[in-house]
N, C-alpha and C positions, 0 to 999 in steps of 0.2 A: 504493500500500500504506500502510495506516495506521501511523503512528509512535507511536500510543497503546498503552501496555502496562500491564498490571495488576501492581502491586507490593504485597505484604502489608506491614503496618505494621512487622513485625520486620526486614524487609529494606530499609526505606526509608532513603535518605540524608537525614537530618533537616536537616543544615546546608544542603544544596542546596534542600530543600523550603522552608525558612523564608526563604532568600534570594530564592526565586521570589515568595513572598508579600510580602516586603519591597518588591520592585521592581515588583510587579504594578500596572498602572494601574487595575485593578478590585479591588485587594486590600482585605480586611476583616480585622478582628481575629479573627473566628471561625475563619479558615482556618489559623492558625498551629498547629504541631504541639502546643505546650504547651496550647493551648485545646482542641483535639480530644482530646488525651490525658485531660483532666480532665472534659470535658462529654459525650463520646460513650461509649456502652457498649463499642463496638468500632469500629475504622475501618481501612480499607485505602485504596489509592490507585490512581488512573489517572494515568500520567505520559507526557507527550509529549516525545520526544527526550531530551535531557539536562536534564530538569527545566525546560524552556523554558515549558511550560504544565502545570498540575497540577489534579487534581480529587479531593477526598476522597470516599470512599464510607463514610458513617456507617451502621453496620448493627447489627442484633440478630437473635436467633434465638428462635422460639417454636414449640412443638409440632414441633420439627425443621425448621421452615421459616425460611429466611433472608429478611430484608427490609431495605430502606433506609428510614431515617426521619430526621426533623429533630430533632437533640438539643435539650434545653432550653437556654434563654438563647442560642440560635443562630439569628438571624433568617434568614440566607441563606448558602448555600455555593455549590456549582456549580464551574465551572472558572475558573482564574486564570492571569494571565500579563501580560507587558508588551505593551501595545497588542493586547489579546486580540481576534482576529477573530471576530465573532459566528457565522460559518459553521462554525467549528471545534467548536462545542458539539455538532454532530451526530456528529462522530467520537467524542467522549467518550461521548455517549449510547449509540452503537452498541457501544462497548467495555465497557459494563457487563455483567458476567457473567450468564448466564442463571439462575444459582443463586438470584438475588434475585427471588422470585416476587411481591413487592409493593414498589412504589416510591412513596414519598410524601415528596418532597424539594423544597426551595425553592432556586432558583438566584439568582445575583446580577444586578444591573441591567446588567452588562457582557456577559451571555450572551444570545444569541439564543434563540428558542423552537425546540427540536428537534422533528422529526416523530416522533411516538410512536404506539404501538398503543393508548395510553390517552388520558388527558385532559391538555391543557396549558391553563393559565390564567394570567392576570396578577394579581398581588397588589399591594397598595398600601403604600408607605412614605411618610413625610413627613420632609423635611429643611429646615433653616433655615441660611442663610448668615450666619455671625457675623463676617465680615470687615468689615462696615460699623460705623459708630459706634453706640453704644447708642441714641442719640436717633433715628437713622435706622431702626433695627430696631423701636423702639417705635412708630413711625408706622404700621407694618404690623399692630399689635395690633388685634384687634376690640374693640368697646366692652365686651363682657362680661369680657374679660381685664383691662382697665383698672379696671373696677368691682371685680373680685375682688381685685386687688392693693391697691387703696385700702382695701377692707374689712379685709384682713389687717393693713395698717399701722395702721388705726384700732383694731384689737383688740390692738395691741402684740405681734403675732407676731414672732418673731425667727428669723433665718437663721443656720445654722452649716454651713460648707463642709468640715468634717472631723469627722464623727461615726463611731461604730463601725458596721461593716457588720452586726454582730449586731442592732443596733437596727432597721435596715432590714429584715432578714430576719424579725424578730419581727412587725413590722407587716404584712409581706407574707403571713405565715402566716395572719393574721386574714382577709385577703381570700381566701386560698387555700382556706379552709374552705368557701367557697361555690363557687368555680370548680373546685376540684380539679385545678388546672393543673400543680402541681409536687409531687414527693414529697419526703420528708425527705432522701433520698439526693441529690436534685437540689440542695437547699440546701447540703448538706454539700460537694458537689463545687464548687458556685459559690463558697462561702466560701474554699476552698483556692485557687481561681483568683484571687479578689480579693486575697488576702494576697500572692500572688506579684507581681501587677501593682502593688499598693499600694507594695510595697518598691521597685519600679522607677519609682515616681511616674507610673504609667500608669493609676491608678484612684483614685477618691475617692467617699466616701459623704457625702451632704448631707441636711440636714433642716431643717424648720421647726417651731418650738416654739410652742405656743399660749399664751394669757394665763396659764394655770395651770402653765406650764413643762413640759408634757408634749408628747412628740413626736407631731405630727398629720399630717405629710407628709414623705416621705423618698424617696430614690432613690440608685442607684449609677450613676456615669458611668465608662466605660472609654475610653481614648484610644489611637488608632492611625490611621495614614494620614490625618492632619489631620482626623480626625473625633472627636467626642465622642459615645459611644453611651449613650443614656438607656435603661438595660438592666434594672434590677430596681427595681420601684416598691413602696413600702409606705405606704399611706395609712390613717389612722384614719377610721372612718365619719363622724366630725364634721368632717373636713377640708373638705368641700364648703361647709358653712355659713360657714366662716372665710375662704374664698378661699386656703387654704394651698397647694394644689397649683399654682395659678397663680403665687403669690408665689415658690414654690420654684424654678420654671423661670425666672422673671424675674430672680431674683438671680444665677443661673448665667449667664444671657445678658449681664447687665451686667458680671460678672466677666471674661467671656471674649470680649467684643466686640473687634473690631479685632485679632484674633490669628490670622486666617486659618483658623479652624476651621469645620467644618460640624457642626451639631447634628443627630444622626441619632436620630429618635424611634422607629425600629424598627416602623413600621406605624401604622395598623391598618386592616383591612377592616371593622371595626365602625364604624357610622355615628357614634355619639356620641363614640367615641375619636378618630376621624378629624377630627371637628369641633373637638375640644379642641386637637389639634395644629395644625390649620390656623388656629386663632384667633390663634396667635402669628405668623402670616405665613409659616408653613412651606409648602413646595410639595410636591406629590405626586411620588414617584419609584417607578415601577412595576418589578416584577421577576417573572420567570417561575416557575411551579411545575409540577411533573410528578406525575401520579397514574396509576399503571399497576397493575392488579390481575390477576395471572396465578395467583392462588391456586387450589388444587384446590377442587372444588365444596363439600366439607364445610367447608373453612376459610372460604370466602366466606359460607356460611350462619352460621357462628359469629361472624364479624366483624360481619355485619349484625345479629345478635341482640344483641351487646354494645352496639352503637350505640343 
């Protein structure tokens, strides 16, 4: 008999939940209650036993239909726990209520791939071990990274490891005008999350300023489970010609080398972005994703039309 039970957010023991994420061998910052409260429109939970293993269900409702989705600035969720057995993911998947007619969620690398009536696929992340010396890590840089760093130095670009998160968000908005990836409410929620973590010294916003002293490349890092998450990026269109983005990451790597951290680039499946991350010597780390569509016929047509 399955020991996985559904618990609504208002009935959740938050202290036990966060302790589980604290101790989880596959824990990530996105799974903490404070993160889910800020970034997910709604969420409930699946809990195994006395919070030995847990899985958030991040959901929303449209046209009266409930669905599971991946919240913004949340690379992967799924099930978590200490020494999480990959076979347990099937129990969690089977316990997802039938009310959710559409499931589009990404699991974490510690989860196996459950058998579903829909589609399971593997997505790509890139991670870089920063426990080595800066000189050793540099040896893994591709030539294009070294050339771009040299270009940024020659142009007198300067690095600052404590800028305002609003500056990063403003540059991100410029990129977002094309991609339409985030809403203004997403930025509002993320800013509140950042300020909480910044006060706890678990977040920082970094930037590179060009020769005219204007911000040309920027990003936010969040820290948890010995990982630094490269999570919100804001680049000026001119940053590529200056090598500013390469310089930005290189400065962080030098600052945090030999500290036992892993730099988590959060993806990507896009070839050019994947090449950019791998150019620093980062290695691929795959994680499963689930896509199940049990929408009624009219809703499937509407979804297809919107795409």
